[in-house]
MINU-322218 format. One record per residue (C-alpha): x, y, z; residue number from 1; residue in three letters. Coordinates in steps of 0.25 Angstrom, whole numbers. Each point is the difference from the previous one (the first is absolute). Layout:
N
u;v;w;num;residu
X;Y;Z;NUM;ALA
...
//
This chain:
281
u;v;w;num;residu
412;783;423;1;MET
-12;8;0;2;THR
-7;10;-8;3;ASN
8;-4;-12;4;ASN
-9;4;-11;5;ASP
-2;14;6;6;ALA
15;2;1;7;ALA
3;-5;-14;8;VAL
-11;10;-5;9;GLU
7;11;7;10;ALA
14;-4;-6;11;ALA
-6;-2;-14;12;GLY
-9;13;-1;13;SER
4;8;-12;14;SER
-6;13;-7;15;GLY
2;15;3;16;ALA
11;2;11;17;GLY
8;-12;-3;18;GLY
9;-5;11;19;SER
-3;12;9;20;LYS
-14;-4;0;21;GLN
4;-14;4;22;GLN
8;4;12;23;THR
-12;7;6;24;LYS
-9;-13;0;25;LEU
-2;-7;13;26;GLU
10;-11;2;27;ILE
-8;-13;4;28;THR
12;-10;-1;29;GLU
13;-1;6;30;LYS
13;-8;-4;31;VAL
4;-10;11;32;ARG
14;0;6;33;VAL
7;-11;8;34;LEU
10;6;10;35;CYS
13;-7;5;36;LEU
6;6;13;37;HIS
15;2;3;38;GLY
9;-8;9;39;TYR
-4;-1;14;40;ARG
-14;6;-3;41;GLN
-13;-7;-2;42;ASN
-13;2;-8;43;GLY
-7;8;11;44;ASP
12;9;3;45;ALA
2;3;-14;46;PHE
-14;3;-2;47;LYS
0;10;11;48;ASN
12;7;-5;49;LYS
-6;2;-13;50;LEU
-12;7;5;51;GLY
2;13;-6;52;SER
4;-6;-13;53;PHE
-12;-9;-1;54;ARG
-9;12;2;55;LYS
7;8;-11;56;PHE
-2;-12;-10;57;ALA
-14;-5;6;58;SER
-8;5;-12;59;LYS
7;-8;-10;60;TYR
6;-12;7;61;ALA
-3;-10;11;62;GLU
12;-6;8;63;PHE
1;-14;6;64;VAL
11;-3;10;65;PHE
6;-14;3;66;ILE
10;-5;10;67;THR
13;-8;-3;68;ALA
0;-14;5;69;PRO
13;0;7;70;HIS
3;6;14;71;VAL
13;9;-1;72;ALA
12;-5;7;73;ALA
2;7;14;74;ALA
8;13;0;75;LEU
10;-6;10;76;GLU
4;-14;1;77;SER
-5;-2;14;78;ALA
-13;6;-2;79;ALA
-13;-6;-4;80;GLU
-6;3;-14;81;PRO
-12;9;0;82;VAL
-12;-6;-7;83;PRO
-4;13;-6;84;GLU
13;2;-7;85;GLN
-1;-7;-13;86;ARG
9;-3;-12;87;SER
-2;-5;-14;88;TRP
13;-7;-1;89;TRP
14;0;7;90;ALA
13;3;-9;91;ASN
10;-3;11;92;LYS
5;-13;6;93;ASP
-4;4;14;94;ASP
-15;1;-5;95;GLY
-1;15;0;96;THR
-1;10;-12;97;PHE
7;12;-5;98;LYS
-3;7;-13;99;GLY
15;3;-3;100;THR
4;-14;2;101;ASN
5;-7;-13;102;ARG
3;-14;-5;103;GLY
-8;-6;12;104;GLY
-12;-10;1;105;PRO
-15;2;-1;106;ALA
-5;-8;12;107;PHE
-15;-1;0;108;GLY
-2;7;-14;109;PHE
-9;-11;-6;110;GLN
-9;-1;11;111;GLU
-2;15;0;112;SER
-3;0;-15;113;LEU
-10;-11;2;114;ARG
-6;9;11;115;CYS
-1;12;-10;116;VAL
-6;-9;-11;117;GLU
-10;-5;9;118;GLU
-5;14;4;119;ALA
0;4;-14;120;TRP
-9;-11;-4;121;ARG
-9;0;12;122;THR
-1;14;4;123;GLN
0;6;-14;124;GLY
-2;4;-11;125;PRO
12;9;1;126;PHE
6;9;-10;127;GLN
12;5;7;128;GLY
11;-2;10;129;LEU
6;9;10;130;LEU
12;-2;9;131;GLY
9;7;10;132;PHE
15;-4;2;133;SER
1;-15;1;134;GLN
-15;0;-5;135;GLY
4;9;-12;136;ALA
12;-9;-3;137;CYS
-10;-12;0;138;PHE
-9;8;-9;139;VAL
11;2;-10;140;GLY
3;-15;0;141;LEU
-14;-4;-2;142;ILE
-1;10;-12;143;CYS
12;-7;-6;144;GLY
-5;-14;3;145;LEU
-14;4;-7;146;ALA
8;5;-12;147;LYS
6;-14;-1;148;LYS
-14;-7;3;149;LYS
7;-6;13;150;LEU
-11;4;9;151;THR
-16;1;-1;152;SER
0;14;4;153;ILE
-2;10;-11;154;ARG
2;14;4;155;PRO
-4;11;-9;156;GLU
7;11;8;157;PHE
9;1;12;158;ALA
4;11;11;159;VAL
14;-3;6;160;LEU
4;9;12;161;ALA
14;-1;5;162;SER
2;-12;-9;163;GLY
13;-7;-5;164;PHE
5;-12;-8;165;LEU
1;-13;8;166;SER
15;-4;2;167;GLY
-4;-15;2;168;SER
6;-8;-10;169;LEU
-13;-8;-3;170;VAL
-7;13;-4;171;HIS
10;5;-11;172;MET
-8;-7;-11;173;SER
-12;9;3;174;ALA
7;12;-5;175;TYR
4;-6;-13;176;GLU
-11;7;-8;177;GLU
-5;15;0;178;PRO
-14;2;6;179;ILE
-10;8;-8;180;SER
-12;2;10;181;ILE
-2;14;6;182;PRO
8;2;13;183;THR
1;11;11;184;LEU
14;0;7;185;HIS
0;8;13;186;ILE
13;2;8;187;TYR
7;10;9;188;GLY
13;8;-2;189;GLN
5;-2;14;190;THR
-4;-15;1;191;ASP
11;-7;8;192;GLU
-6;-14;0;193;ILE
-3;-1;-15;194;ILE
8;11;-7;195;PRO
-7;7;-11;196;LYS
10;-6;-10;197;GLN
-5;-14;3;198;MET
-14;5;-3;199;SER
4;6;-13;200;GLU
7;-13;-4;201;SER
-14;-7;2;202;LEU
-7;11;-8;203;ALA
10;-3;-11;204;ALA
-6;-14;-2;205;GLN
-14;6;-4;206;PHE
-3;7;-13;207;LYS
-12;8;4;208;ASN
5;8;12;209;VAL
-5;11;8;210;GLU
9;5;12;211;VAL
-4;7;13;212;LEU
13;4;7;213;GLU
-2;7;14;214;HIS
10;7;9;215;SER
-2;-10;11;216;GLY
5;-14;4;217;GLY
-5;-14;1;218;HIS
-15;2;0;219;TYR
-12;1;-9;220;PHE
-3;15;-1;221;PRO
-15;5;0;222;ALA
0;15;1;223;THR
-8;10;-8;224;ALA
13;2;-8;225;GLN
-1;-15;-6;226;GLN
-16;0;0;227;LYS
-2;4;-15;228;GLN
11;-10;-4;229;THR
-8;-12;6;230;PHE
-13;5;-5;231;ILE
5;1;-14;232;ASN
6;-13;0;233;PHE
-12;-8;5;234;PHE
-9;8;-8;235;GLN
8;-4;-13;236;ASP
0;-14;5;237;ARG
-15;0;2;238;LEU
-3;6;-14;239;GLN
9;-11;-6;240;GLU
-8;-10;7;241;TYR
-13;5;-4;242;LEU
4;1;-14;243;GLU
4;-14;0;244;HIS
-13;-4;6;245;GLN
-8;8;-11;246;GLU
8;-7;-11;247;LEU
-3;-14;6;248;GLN
-15;3;1;249;GLN
0;6;-14;250;SER
7;-13;-5;251;GLY
-10;-9;7;252;ASN
-12;8;-5;253;ALA
5;-1;-14;254;SER
1;-15;1;255;PHE
-14;-1;6;256;VAL
-5;9;-12;257;ASP
6;-9;-10;258;GLU
-6;-12;6;259;ASP
-13;7;1;260;GLY
0;4;-14;261;GLY
3;-14;-5;262;GLY
-11;-6;9;263;SER
-10;10;-6;264;ASP
4;-4;-14;265;ALA
-2;-14;3;266;ASN
-13;2;5;267;ASP
-4;8;-12;268;ALA
5;-11;-9;269;GLU
-8;-11;8;270;VAL
-13;9;-1;271;ALA
2;1;-15;272;THR
2;-15;-1;273;MET
-13;-3;8;274;THR
-8;10;-8;275;ALA
5;-7;-13;276;ASP
-5;-14;6;277;LEU
-13;6;4;278;ASP
-2;5;-15;279;GLU
3;-14;-5;280;SER
-10;-6;8;281;ASP
//
């Protein structure tokens, strides 16, 4: 990341005005968020759909979009699959996916997990995850796996829109422990694909939860009505990130000072010994 020193200075400034003064300082750093699209979407399509949302949060966050490695099964058995329609995994024996399906498989999940881990490693650093629908389900699973140290991904926060708990049997262990990272859960009151009760069940797996409920259906809302919620969430995440960076730099500085002090003392001791030797001659 760039301009880190200036950003840390902005976050750590103190004196008259307190926190009010800090919010007026120019932001020169952003948190970076890895984004996972929904079923039958792809990274580019998801990025385009989130244009207004990205504009709202652009002062505080940078968003990177990746595409699932699997082509989704055709909508009709006689039809050909559409390469642009992607899937993170299939939870039905016919190779399709349905969020409400329970007790099914998770065909292709491990390959998709490796794909996200590779993006996290090579396109990072990242601080957060964002997902929509199947992507939000995936984000929830990754957070659970990270809690148990079963993935190399270590999200510090997450945004989950129209999310739900996976019904695949192999995923049940990911929900065994409550997750403490800050999360924003977004869902619609009239969502017929993922009813809001399913999104509420996912939110219940987290301890530090903020909910944005809208009056619509299965989509990622980004109107003026939701703008301030997005701004506040990412502003808080950036503040936490900068404070963490400042603590790390302070710790490193203290370590260097201690080493430097020891070196000066050794130099003085050597100089004294040298002077004594000169006098004895």
